[in-house]
N, C-alpha and C positions, 0 to 999 in steps of 0.2 A: 503493500501499502504504499502510496506517494503521496501528501498532501502539499501542497505550493500554499504558502499564507502569505497575503499581498495587504499592505497596509499602508501604502503610497503617500496619507496624507496624515501619517504620525497619528492618528488617533487612539483613543484608548479604547482598548478593544472589550474590552470587560471580561474576559476572560482569558486565560493562558494560552500559548502554544500549544502546551500538553494538553489543555480541556480540549483543545482542538479537536486535536488527533485522536483523543481517549473517544471523542463525541463521534469521531470517522469510523473507527476500528468498532466501536459497539455497535451502530446502525450497520455496518455491515455485516459484521457478524449473527446479529438479530434476524438481516433480511438473508442468513445463507450464501452470500456472495463469499466464496472461494479463491475465485483467480484474482492475481494483479490488476492494481486499481488504479488510475492517477484520479487526484480530484482538486478544484484550484477552490479557495475559500479568502475572500477578498471583503475587506471593510472598506465602505466608502462615508463622504460624510453628507447631510441630508439634500444638498444642492445636486449632487451627481447622481444619488440614487432616486431624487425629482423627476432629473434626465432621462435615466435607465427606465426609471416605472413610464414615463409619457410616450419612450418611442417604442416599448416592446409592449405595453400594456395599455395605451392610449390614456394611462390616468394620470393627470397634471396632481402629483402630490407625492410626497416622500412616500416610501414604503417600508417595513420592517428587514424584510427578506424577500429577495427574486431567486429563482431558482433559472440556469440555463443547462439543458439536457444535451451531451455527447450522445454516446456509445451505450447502452444497456451491456450489463455483466452476464446476462442471460442470452444475449444473444449467440446461438450458435455458429453463427456464420463467422465468428471472431477464433482464429487459432485460439487452442487452449490456455496454451504457455505463454499467451500475448497478453501484456499488459491495455488495460481497456481506460480510456479517456472517459469517466463518468461525467463532468460538467462541472460547473460553476457556481458556485451559490455565493450570493453575495449579498453583505449584512449593514445593516445604516445603526452602530453602535448610537449613537445619536436618538434616533428614534425609537430603537427598544427600552433605552434607559429611558427616555420620556415616558413610555407607554405602561414600564414593567410596574407601577403603583398600582394602576387603574386592574391590574391582575392580581394582585396583592402577592405581588416578587419582586425578589430582589434584581438590579439591572443583569447581573450574571446568571440566574438563573434564570430570566425572560432570553437568554442571549443564547444559553445552552439550547434552550427550546427550539428558537428559530432558526439554530443551527440545525439541529436535528430533524425540523420542519422540512428545512430546504433540502436537508440527504432524501427524504422518504419522497418529494418530489420528481430528484435525480433517479430515485428505484421507479417510477411509477406510478407512486401516489398522488391521489388527487381527492377534492372535494368540493366536485361539482352538486352532489345532491349528500343529504343528509346521511344516507348508509353508508358512501367516502368516508364523510367525515367523520361519523364515528369512528368507523375500522382505523383511520389515520390517527385520532386524537389516543386512543385507545394505543396504538402501535408506539407513539410518541412516548406515553406515560410509561410502560413497559420498558421502555430504551434508556429513559431518563433516571426509572429507578435503578435500573443497573447499574448506570454511571456514579449515581450516589453511593452504591455499596461499594463501589472502587473507590470512591474518595475517601471511604470508613464514616460516611453520614448514615440515617437511619433512610434508607427509603420509603419510608410510611411517612416521611415528611413530603413529599417528592408531590404536587399538587399543579396539576394544569387548569389554567381555564380553556376556553371552547378555542382552541389555537384557531380553529374556522371562521371562527365568529367574529374579532376582532374588527372596531370601528375600520373600515379600507380591509379590504379582501388581500390577505395573502397568497 
């Protein structure tokens, strides 16, 4: 697994590089990804995120996370030993930190959630209807609980709000 972390604006990323790599590894493991993958995680300021959201989703406002898929690790046409370019997860820590209190979360907790949320999008999850949203949210909570255990924290303290129903679609 390769994780490229970009933070050209030198923003407060809210979580450490180690947390980012752990979240990627846990998400891939929980989804049964056994082949080598490469993923990019970028942190951008609110204005850059607004531009990306406007360009790609026609929503002229910053959002917390965007995901851009490349290849699927489950694509049987890609030779098994070959590394797969999973895609890009782009996070706006300013937006994330601002919205965290609304969901009774710390900025770090909200950032971990948004990272896992974005990674699940790269792996084919979506939340276009209530059933898909419930499945995605259950998977997010399962992964975040596993990560809490790895950090030596009580997994029962992990609570996530309705991630697919925050103000502004994710």
